[in-house]
Backbone as a chain_set.jsonl record, in Angstrom:
{"seq": "MLAGLILRTAFLQWHGLKSGLAGGLIGGGIFLLLYLLRAMGAGDVKLMAAVGCIAGAGSIIQIVTACALAGGVMAVVVMLYKKRAARTMRNVGELLKFRATHGTAIHPSMNIDNPESVRLPYAVAIAAGALYPLVASFAR", "coords": {"N": [[-11.539, 36.917, -18.616], [-10.178, 36.214, -16.321], [-8.943, 38.668, -15.681], [-11.223, 40.239, -15.14], [-12.243, 38.906, -12.881], [-10.125, 39.249, -11.091], [-10.069, 42.061, -10.847], [-12.665, 42.534, -9.798], [-12.41, 41.197, -7.376], [-10.347, 42.675, -6.199], [-11.554, 45.179, -5.816], [-14.017, 44.626, -4.581], [-13.704, 42.59, -2.785], [-14.331, 39.303, -1.431], [-17.056, 39.091, -1.976], [-17.219, 40.347, -4.467], [-15.704, 38.571, -6.016], [-17.283, 36.23, -5.866], [-19.665, 37.158, -7.075], [-18.685, 37.832, -9.612], [-17.837, 35.313, -10.56], [-20.325, 34.015, -10.61], [-21.68, 35.648, -12.457], [-20.13, 35.18, -14.77], [-20.627, 32.448, -15.125], [-23.413, 32.455, -15.53], [-23.81, 34.219, -17.78], [-22.018, 33.052, -19.685], [-23.105, 30.497, -19.644], [-25.731, 30.786, -20.669], [-25.129, 31.552, -23.298], [-23.697, 29.313, -24.003], [-25.659, 27.38, -24.321], [-26.81, 28.258, -26.717], [-24.625, 27.872, -28.371], [-24.407, 25.079, -28.293], [-26.656, 24.422, -29.735], [-25.763, 25.076, -32.157], [-26.074, 27.688, -32.987], [-24.477, 29.764, -32.5], [-21.097, 30.924, -32.211], [-18.152, 29.585, -30.533], [-16.403, 31.541, -29.631], [-18.048, 33.708, -29.05], [-19.362, 32.724, -26.83], [-17.281, 32.575, -24.957], [-16.593, 35.289, -24.839], [-18.957, 36.397, -23.748], [-18.941, 35.119, -21.285], [-16.671, 36.307, -20.199], [-17.526, 38.984, -20.076], [-19.561, 38.637, -18.206], [-18.018, 37.934, -15.974], [-16.766, 40.333, -15.489], [-18.905, 42.17, -15.161], [-20.571, 41.003, -13.242], [-23.012, 39.115, -11.303], [-25.308, 40.589, -10.749], [-25.85, 42.259, -12.912], [-25.837, 40.785, -15.25], [-28.07, 39.501, -16.518], [-29.555, 41.642, -17.482], [-27.655, 42.625, -19.283], [-27.374, 40.443, -21.068], [-29.956, 40.442, -22.15], [-29.962, 42.967, -23.397], [-27.945, 42.463, -25.266], [-29.214, 40.526, -26.854], [-31.291, 42.069, -27.942], [-29.784, 43.989, -29.378], [-28.475, 42.263, -31.15], [-30.716, 41.306, -32.54], [-31.579, 43.647, -33.843], [-29.324, 44.059, -35.459], [-29.521, 41.747, -37.046], [-31.911, 42.2, -38.467], [-31.185, 44.473, -39.939], [-29.077, 43.421, -41.539], [-30.523, 41.445, -42.906], [-32.331, 43.03, -44.412], [-30.516, 44.577, -45.891], [-29.212, 42.631, -47.435], [-31.312, 41.81, -48.897], [-32.989, 39.611, -48.152], [-35.395, 39.093, -46.909], [-37.825, 37.611, -47.387], [-36.839, 34.992, -47.669], [-35.643, 34.694, -45.167], [-37.878, 34.81, -43.449], [-39.237, 32.465, -44.274], [-37.303, 30.594, -43.482], [-37.298, 30.992, -40.697], [-39.885, 30.091, -40.063], [-39.621, 27.387, -40.867], [-37.603, 26.585, -39.096], [-38.887, 26.893, -36.625], [-40.916, 24.942, -36.874], [-39.265, 22.7, -37.046], [-38.048, 22.716, -34.487], [-40.313, 22.271, -32.929], [-40.898, 19.633, -33.5], [-38.487, 18.219, -33.255], [-37.175, 19.118, -31.015], [-34.306, 20.011, -29.265], [-32.49, 19.214, -31.155], [-29.897, 19.539, -33.624], [-30.437, 21.511, -36.422], [-30.306, 20.293, -39.742], [-29.452, 21.98, -41.877], [-29.714, 24.686, -41.181], [-27.623, 26.103, -39.45], [-24.584, 27.244, -37.886], [-22.529, 25.881, -39.067], [-23.062, 25.522, -41.712], [-21.885, 26.573, -44.77], [-23.293, 28.379, -46.364], [-24.813, 29.888, -44.675], [-25.759, 33.042, -43.366], [-23.711, 35.006, -41.458], [-23.441, 36.831, -38.411], [-21.458, 39.403, -36.962], [-21.338, 38.826, -33.908], [-20.017, 39.745, -31.703], [-20.129, 42.487, -31.776], [-22.782, 42.999, -31.043], [-22.649, 41.967, -28.463], [-20.837, 43.754, -27.316], [-22.369, 46.109, -27.483], [-24.49, 45.406, -25.802], [-23.104, 45.089, -23.404], [-22.347, 47.677, -22.902], [-24.741, 48.88, -22.396], [-25.795, 49.062, -19.6], [-24.095, 51.066, -18.611], [-24.59, 53.287, -20.293], [-27.323, 53.574, -19.788], [-27.259, 54.343, -17.115], [-26.27, 56.922, -17.277], [-28.359, 58.182, -18.532], [-30.295, 58.52, -16.661]], "CA": [[-12.272, 36.406, -17.477], [-9.301, 36.318, -15.152], [-8.795, 40.091, -15.342], [-12.469, 40.673, -14.513], [-12.328, 38.337, -11.528], [-9.106, 39.905, -10.256], [-10.53, 43.418, -10.556], [-13.816, 42.481, -8.891], [-11.902, 40.804, -6.056], [-9.568, 43.792, -5.65], [-12.423, 46.281, -5.407], [-15.199, 44.217, -3.815], [-13.306, 41.443, -1.974], [-14.916, 38.0, -1.73], [-18.368, 39.282, -2.596], [-16.959, 40.642, -5.874], [-15.265, 37.342, -6.673], [-18.451, 35.346, -6.006], [-20.571, 37.741, -8.061], [-18.039, 37.699, -10.912], [-17.935, 33.903, -10.971], [-21.731, 33.738, -10.948], [-21.97, 36.365, -13.701], [-19.489, 34.442, -15.857], [-21.353, 31.19, -15.335], [-24.743, 32.741, -16.079], [-23.663, 34.741, -19.142], [-21.432, 32.017, -20.526], [-24.03, 29.361, -19.706], [-26.812, 31.097, -21.607], [-24.589, 31.499, -24.657], [-23.288, 27.933, -24.269], [-26.835, 26.689, -24.856], [-26.915, 28.632, -28.132], [-23.52, 27.202, -29.06], [-24.747, 23.657, -28.421], [-27.648, 24.345, -30.807], [-25.025, 25.526, -33.346], [-26.611, 28.98, -33.376], [-23.506, 30.775, -32.106], [-19.746, 30.402, -32.142], [-17.551, 29.426, -29.21], [-15.803, 32.813, -29.226], [-19.107, 34.518, -28.444], [-19.597, 32.15, -25.495], [-16.179, 33.01, -24.093], [-16.707, 36.732, -24.646], [-20.04, 36.672, -22.802], [-18.482, 34.684, -19.962], [-15.769, 37.351, -19.715], [-18.366, 40.132, -19.713], [-20.215, 38.278, -16.953], [-17.026, 38.008, -14.89], [-16.506, 41.753, -15.213], [-20.125, 42.863, -14.728], [-21.128, 40.377, -12.053], [-24.319, 38.467, -11.404], [-26.4, 41.555, -10.646], [-26.109, 42.957, -14.174], [-25.655, 39.955, -16.435], [-29.324, 39.243, -17.226], [-29.832, 42.886, -18.204], [-26.696, 42.689, -20.388], [-27.749, 39.413, -22.05], [-31.157, 40.938, -22.816], [-29.54, 44.045, -24.293], [-27.221, 41.811, -26.374], [-30.21, 39.902, -27.727], [-31.961, 43.147, -28.681], [-28.814, 44.528, -30.338], [-28.308, 41.235, -32.173], [-31.926, 41.307, -33.355], [-31.524, 44.825, -34.722], [-28.299, 43.755, -36.464], [-30.041, 40.727, -37.958], [-32.886, 42.831, -39.357], [-30.434, 45.34, -40.864], [-28.395, 42.555, -42.51], [-31.558, 40.819, -43.726], [-32.816, 44.017, -45.365], [-29.397, 44.956, -46.767], [-28.952, 41.531, -48.37], [-32.583, 41.521, -49.576], [-33.319, 38.224, -47.839], [-36.51, 39.095, -45.958], [-38.739, 36.49, -47.64], [-36.123, 33.747, -47.349], [-35.462, 34.642, -43.712], [-39.164, 34.464, -42.838], [-39.458, 31.032, -44.535], [-36.376, 29.844, -42.631], [-37.779, 31.071, -39.312], [-41.013, 29.159, -39.98], [-39.098, 26.02, -40.927], [-36.874, 26.312, -37.859], [-39.877, 26.721, -35.552], [-41.509, 23.613, -37.057], [-38.24, 21.718, -36.712], [-37.909, 22.708, -33.024], [-41.522, 21.681, -32.355], [-40.895, 18.175, -33.677], [-37.192, 17.615, -32.941], [-36.627, 19.671, -29.781], [-33.027, 20.721, -29.319], [-31.59, 18.63, -32.163], [-29.304, 20.524, -34.526], [-31.061, 21.514, -37.743], [-29.285, 19.836, -40.69], [-28.895, 23.008, -42.766], [-29.734, 26.022, -40.578], [-26.716, 26.193, -38.319], [-23.397, 28.008, -38.269], [-21.597, 25.045, -39.82], [-23.438, 25.592, -43.123], [-21.147, 27.689, -45.369], [-24.22, 29.325, -46.983], [-25.478, 30.67, -43.633], [-25.302, 34.412, -43.157], [-23.211, 35.136, -40.091], [-23.363, 38.177, -37.849], [-20.363, 39.6, -36.004], [-22.118, 38.982, -32.683], [-19.239, 40.481, -30.705], [-20.628, 43.862, -31.795], [-23.994, 42.996, -30.217], [-22.22, 41.767, -27.072], [-20.27, 45.034, -26.865], [-23.483, 47.043, -27.279], [-25.2, 44.978, -24.599], [-22.267, 45.341, -22.227], [-22.338, 49.121, -22.657], [-26.086, 49.353, -22.063], [-25.97, 49.558, -18.221], [-23.352, 52.317, -18.447], [-25.341, 54.337, -20.979], [-28.591, 53.747, -19.077], [-27.032, 55.075, -15.855], [-26.116, 58.337, -17.6], [-29.642, 58.706, -18.998], [-31.19, 58.734, -15.506]], "C": [[-11.442, 36.589, -16.21], [-9.136, 37.775, -14.716], [-10.049, 40.616, -14.643], [-12.592, 40.166, -13.087], [-11.319, 38.985, -10.59], [-9.557, 41.311, -9.877], [-11.702, 43.424, -9.581], [-13.363, 42.117, -7.476], [-11.151, 41.95, -5.4], [-10.472, 44.897, -5.108], [-13.544, 45.869, -4.459], [-14.958, 42.993, -2.931], [-14.048, 40.164, -2.389], [-16.278, 38.103, -2.387], [-18.208, 39.544, -4.1], [-16.536, 39.406, -6.64], [-16.452, 36.405, -6.902], [-19.413, 35.859, -7.071], [-19.99, 37.622, -9.47], [-18.095, 36.272, -11.433], [-19.359, 33.55, -11.39], [-22.109, 34.416, -12.266], [-21.368, 35.659, -14.906], [-20.202, 33.146, -16.163], [-22.727, 31.419, -15.964], [-24.625, 33.2, -17.535], [-23.104, 33.705, -20.096], [-22.364, 30.832, -20.691], [-25.171, 29.584, -20.678], [-26.309, 30.989, -23.042], [-24.086, 30.097, -25.003], [-24.46, 27.121, -24.828], [-27.014, 27.005, -26.341], [-25.803, 27.988, -28.957], [-23.845, 25.724, -29.289], [-25.812, 23.421, -29.49], [-27.04, 24.756, -32.152], [-25.604, 26.824, -33.898], [-25.607, 30.1, -33.109], [-22.136, 30.125, -32.015], [-19.201, 30.355, -30.72], [-16.895, 30.716, -28.714], [-16.811, 33.726, -28.561], [-19.427, 34.027, -27.035], [-18.526, 32.646, -24.528], [-16.241, 34.51, -23.818], [-17.807, 37.065, -23.649], [-19.673, 36.215, -21.401], [-17.544, 35.737, -19.368], [-16.544, 38.597, -19.292], [-19.066, 39.858, -18.39], [-19.268, 38.347, -15.768], [-16.731, 39.453, -14.509], [-17.727, 42.42, -14.593], [-20.699, 42.301, -13.438], [-22.551, 39.89, -12.26], [-25.472, 39.465, -11.413], [-26.773, 42.219, -11.955], [-26.203, 42.045, -15.379], [-26.952, 39.674, -17.188], [-29.721, 40.472, -18.045], [-28.911, 42.995, -19.427], [-27.045, 41.668, -21.464], [-28.989, 39.855, -22.824], [-30.808, 42.045, -23.806], [-28.755, 43.494, -25.485], [-28.193, 41.186, -27.363], [-30.94, 40.957, -28.556], [-31.032, 43.74, -29.735], [-28.582, 43.537, -31.471], [-29.511, 41.152, -33.094], [-31.96, 42.475, -34.324], [-30.487, 44.591, -35.82], [-28.818, 42.765, -37.497], [-31.039, 41.324, -38.944], [-32.172, 43.718, -40.382], [-29.743, 44.501, -41.934], [-29.404, 41.905, -43.448], [-32.058, 41.791, -44.793], [-31.725, 44.404, -46.364], [-29.138, 43.886, -47.824], [-30.2, 41.099, -49.134], [-32.984, 40.057, -49.407], [-34.52, 38.11, -46.903], [-37.42, 37.88, -46.161], [-38.079, 35.161, -47.269], [-35.947, 33.598, -45.841], [-36.761, 34.243, -43.021], [-39.505, 32.985, -43.066], [-38.572, 30.184, -43.627], [-36.805, 29.852, -41.169], [-38.944, 30.109, -39.117], [-40.554, 27.711, -39.976], [-38.369, 25.648, -39.635], [-37.822, 26.116, -36.68], [-40.555, 25.36, -35.652], [-40.519, 22.519, -36.661], [-38.09, 21.6, -35.195], [-39.121, 22.049, -32.372], [-41.502, 20.161, -32.447], [-39.608, 17.502, -33.215], [-36.532, 18.173, -31.674], [-35.311, 20.399, -30.009], [-32.032, 20.108, -30.297], [-31.084, 19.729, -33.092], [-29.954, 20.394, -35.897], [-29.983, 21.16, -38.773], [-28.687, 20.93, -41.577], [-28.862, 24.405, -42.143], [-28.94, 26.026, -39.28], [-25.446, 26.88, -38.794], [-22.367, 27.182, -39.02], [-21.882, 25.069, -41.316], [-22.722, 26.79, -43.752], [-22.049, 28.728, -46.041], [-24.942, 30.193, -45.959], [-24.888, 32.076, -43.567], [-24.91, 34.536, -41.695], [-23.179, 36.599, -39.673], [-22.129, 38.268, -36.962], [-20.963, 39.88, -34.623], [-21.343, 39.671, -31.566], [-19.672, 41.94, -30.653], [-21.883, 43.971, -30.926], [-23.641, 42.807, -28.74], [-21.64, 43.057, -26.511], [-21.381, 46.052, -26.59], [-24.254, 46.686, -26.011], [-24.415, 45.258, -23.328], [-22.212, 46.83, -21.889], [-23.685, 49.649, -22.185], [-26.227, 49.833, -20.609], [-25.243, 50.885, -17.973], [-24.119, 53.466, -19.074], [-26.651, 54.619, -20.25], [-28.402, 54.524, -17.776], [-26.828, 56.564, -16.115], [-27.442, 58.978, -18.006], [-30.579, 59.035, -17.834], [-31.044, 60.1, -14.941]], "O": [[-11.933, 37.051, -15.18], [-9.183, 38.079, -13.524], [-9.95, 41.354, -13.663], [-12.996, 40.905, -12.19], [-11.624, 39.24, -9.425], [-9.443, 41.71, -8.718], [-11.732, 44.224, -8.646], [-13.871, 42.663, -6.496], [-11.287, 42.183, -4.199], [-10.187, 45.482, -4.062], [-13.977, 46.665, -3.626], [-15.906, 42.424, -2.389], [-14.354, 39.975, -3.566], [-16.619, 37.298, -3.253], [-18.976, 39.021, -4.908], [-16.953, 39.204, -7.78], [-16.612, 35.851, -7.989], [-19.919, 35.081, -7.88], [-20.722, 37.341, -10.419], [-18.369, 36.047, -12.612], [-19.572, 32.872, -12.396], [-22.788, 33.814, -13.098], [-22.014, 35.548, -15.948], [-20.366, 32.782, -17.327], [-23.15, 30.656, -16.833], [-25.267, 32.634, -18.42], [-23.641, 33.498, -21.184], [-22.411, 30.224, -21.761], [-25.54, 28.681, -21.428], [-26.975, 30.407, -23.898], [-24.053, 29.73, -26.177], [-24.273, 26.277, -25.704], [-27.333, 26.118, -27.131], [-26.018, 27.605, -30.107], [-23.581, 25.188, -30.366], [-25.867, 22.345, -30.085], [-27.736, 24.779, -33.167], [-25.629, 27.041, -35.11], [-25.858, 31.255, -33.454], [-22.023, 28.923, -31.773], [-19.728, 31.007, -29.819], [-16.838, 30.957, -27.508], [-16.477, 34.44, -27.615], [-19.728, 34.828, -26.149], [-18.831, 33.084, -23.418], [-15.973, 34.953, -22.701], [-17.617, 37.925, -22.788], [-20.055, 36.859, -20.424], [-17.611, 36.027, -18.173], [-16.243, 39.195, -18.259], [-19.158, 40.745, -17.542], [-19.661, 38.767, -14.68], [-16.477, 39.757, -13.343], [-17.605, 43.151, -13.61], [-21.253, 43.045, -12.628], [-23.202, 40.21, -13.255], [-26.507, 39.206, -12.026], [-27.898, 42.698, -12.103], [-26.617, 42.496, -16.447], [-26.925, 39.614, -18.417], [-30.176, 40.341, -19.182], [-29.355, 43.417, -20.495], [-27.017, 41.991, -22.652], [-29.058, 39.659, -24.037], [-31.308, 42.054, -24.931], [-28.886, 44.005, -26.598], [-28.013, 41.305, -28.575], [-31.178, 40.752, -29.746], [-31.452, 43.969, -30.869], [-28.5, 43.934, -32.634], [-29.357, 40.949, -34.299], [-32.325, 42.315, -35.488], [-30.743, 44.891, -36.986], [-28.578, 42.931, -38.693], [-31.014, 40.991, -40.129], [-32.522, 43.707, -41.562], [-29.814, 44.835, -43.116], [-29.167, 41.822, -44.654], [-32.194, 41.413, -45.957], [-31.997, 44.54, -47.556], [-28.874, 44.208, -48.982], [-30.162, 40.149, -49.916], [-33.278, 39.359, -50.378], [-34.643, 37.123, -46.177], [-37.749, 37.192, -45.195], [-38.697, 34.311, -46.629], [-36.086, 32.5, -45.301], [-36.745, 33.423, -42.102], [-40.006, 32.322, -42.158], [-39.021, 29.183, -43.068], [-36.691, 28.838, -40.48], [-38.992, 29.389, -38.12], [-41.034, 26.901, -39.182], [-38.505, 24.529, -39.14], [-37.581, 25.26, -35.828], [-40.753, 24.691, -34.637], [-40.891, 21.536, -36.02], [-38.014, 20.489, -34.673], [-38.978, 21.344, -31.373], [-42.03, 19.477, -31.569], [-39.631, 16.335, -32.823], [-35.441, 17.737, -31.306], [-35.222, 21.295, -30.848], [-30.85, 20.45, -30.269], [-31.768, 20.728, -33.315], [-30.015, 19.304, -36.465], [-28.865, 21.67, -38.692], [-27.533, 20.821, -41.989], [-28.045, 25.231, -42.551], [-29.491, 25.962, -38.181], [-25.262, 27.074, -39.995], [-21.414, 27.743, -39.561], [-21.029, 24.674, -42.11], [-22.93, 27.92, -43.31], [-21.611, 29.856, -46.268], [-25.621, 31.147, -46.34], [-23.679, 32.267, -43.696], [-25.692, 34.207, -40.803], [-22.922, 37.487, -40.486], [-21.791, 37.303, -36.278], [-21.082, 41.036, -34.218], [-21.937, 40.131, -30.591], [-19.593, 42.568, -29.597], [-22.03, 44.925, -30.162], [-24.262, 43.415, -27.868], [-21.914, 43.417, -25.366], [-21.341, 46.768, -25.59], [-24.626, 47.568, -25.237], [-24.988, 45.62, -22.301], [-22.048, 47.201, -20.726], [-23.762, 50.747, -21.633], [-26.74, 50.931, -20.397], [-25.723, 51.727, -17.214], [-24.282, 54.515, -18.449], [-27.046, 55.776, -20.109], [-29.286, 55.281, -17.374], [-27.174, 57.389, -15.269], [-27.625, 60.184, -17.841], [-31.557, 59.76, -18.017], [-31.721, 60.442, -13.971]]}, "num_chains": 1, "name": "protein.A"}
């Protein structure tokens, strides 16, 4: 985070610092909400905050969206590889019902604290999302 803010300040002066701080707060804040729901680890929150500090406020929503898409693709691949499609669909239905009745309360069994939960290396999805604006600029 500090390196991103220093670089943005060096190249873009105060505007770069403000944009980097805003990007870190937005990216880290979105992932902090997922952490509070126990859907994501704290390391992923810090990594997204660092990406936001580097990318700045102008790109962070696009990056978060690309991370979510990459994470979704990873989740489907893992689900199919582990032959858990039916169980995953039941869990999604149960989680949606739970959210409808309990709001943002932490689900008692479907969270990252459950040792039986399948975990994704979400840093890979964050890296893919962070690279998206660069790759998209070359495709134009």
